[in-house]
C-alpha positions as CSV (number, residue, x, y, z in Angstrom):
1,X,20.9,-3.6,63.1
2,X,23.0,-3.2,66.2
3,X,25.7,-5.5,64.7
4,X,28.1,-2.8,63.3
5,X,26.0,-1.1,60.7
6,X,27.4,2.4,60.0
7,X,25.4,5.6,60.3
8,X,25.0,6.1,56.5
9,X,23.5,2.6,56.2
10,X,21.0,3.3,59.0
11,X,20.0,6.5,57.3
12,X,19.4,4.7,54.0
13,X,17.4,2.1,55.8
14,X,15.2,4.7,57.5
15,X,14.7,6.5,54.2
16,X,13.6,3.3,52.5
17,X,11.1,2.5,55.2
18,X,9.9,6.1,55.2
19,X,9.1,5.8,51.5
20,X,7.2,2.6,52.1
21,X,5.2,4.1,55.0
22,X,4.3,7.1,52.8
23,X,2.9,4.6,50.2
24,X,0.7,3.2,53.0
25,X,2.7,0.0,53.7
26,X,2.4,-1.2,57.2
27,X,5.8,-2.3,58.5
28,X,6.4,-4.8,61.3
29,X,9.9,-5.6,62.5
30,X,11.1,-8.1,65.1
31,X,14.5,-7.4,66.6
32,X,16.7,-9.1,69.2
33,X,16.0,-7.9,72.7
34,X,19.6,-6.6,73.1
35,X,18.6,-3.8,70.6
36,X,16.5,-2.2,73.3
37,X,19.7,-1.1,75.0
38,X,22.0,-0.9,72.0
39,X,20.1,1.3,69.6
40,X,17.4,3.2,71.6
41,X,17.7,6.3,69.3
42,X,17.0,4.3,66.2
43,X,14.1,2.5,67.8
44,X,12.5,5.8,68.9
45,X,12.9,7.2,65.4
46,X,11.3,4.1,63.8
47,X,8.5,4.2,66.3
48,X,7.9,7.9,65.5
49,X,7.7,7.0,61.8
50,X,5.0,4.4,62.5
51,X,7.0,1.2,62.4
52,X,5.6,-1.6,64.6
53,X,8.5,-3.0,66.6
54,X,8.6,-6.2,68.6
55,X,11.5,-7.9,70.4
56,X,12.1,-11.6,70.3
57,X,15.4,-13.6,70.1
58,X,15.5,-15.6,66.9
59,X,18.9,-17.4,67.6
60,X,21.0,-16.3,64.5
61,X,18.0,-16.2,62.2
62,X,16.5,-13.3,60.4
63,X,14.0,-13.0,57.6
64,X,12.0,-10.5,55.6
65,X,8.8,-10.6,53.7
66,X,7.9,-7.9,51.2
67,X,4.2,-7.5,50.4
68,X,3.8,-11.3,50.7
69,X,5.6,-11.7,47.3
70,X,9.3,-11.7,48.2
71,X,10.9,-13.5,51.1
72,X,14.5,-13.8,52.4
73,X,16.0,-15.9,55.1
74,X,19.4,-15.0,56.8
75,X,21.4,-17.4,58.8
76,X,24.3,-16.2,60.9
77,X,27.2,-18.6,61.5
78,X,30.9,-18.3,61.7
79,X,31.0,-21.3,59.3
80,X,29.9,-19.0,56.4
81,X,32.2,-16.6,54.7
82,X,31.3,-13.1,55.9
83,X,29.5,-14.6,58.9
84,X,26.1,-15.1,57.3
85,X,24.2,-16.4,54.3
86,X,21.0,-14.9,52.9
87,X,18.6,-16.6,50.5
88,X,16.1,-14.3,48.7
89,X,13.2,-15.7,46.7
90,X,10.4,-14.2,44.7
91,X,7.9,-16.9,45.3
92,X,4.4,-16.0,46.4
93,X,3.5,-19.2,48.3
94,X,6.9,-19.2,50.1
95,X,6.5,-15.5,51.0
96,X,3.0,-16.1,52.3
97,X,4.3,-19.0,54.5
98,X,7.1,-16.8,55.8
99,X,4.5,-14.0,56.6
100,X,2.5,-16.6,58.6
101,X,5.6,-17.7,60.4
102,X,6.5,-14.0,61.1
103,X,3.1,-13.3,62.6
104,X,3.2,-16.4,64.8
105,X,6.5,-15.0,66.3
106,X,5.0,-11.4,66.4
107,X,2.3,-12.7,68.7
108,X,5.0,-13.8,71.2
109,X,7.2,-10.7,70.8
110,X,7.4,-8.0,73.4
111,X,6.0,-4.9,71.7
112,X,7.9,-1.6,71.8
């Protein structure tokens, strides 16, 4: 999130998570530790909304899991056009495995 996302993108992102939280979805996010210093206002806003935030450096890797049904993996590298590649799959077993991986990292993450 600290990597050049414009203000309108951040506002859309917050709105999306706000809608999910209003539906009763519990949101966990793991961010790079540099975000503590780079985007403190956004972190405070997310925390106020009820988002669970942890910090852990994933070394150019990002992933999401939505309701244990949809998973995506993002890999950052200068070798890819645009600097990263993202694979998104609607596959329940894969998403469940990604959720398990996420929570194994969550246990190690520094909580905000």
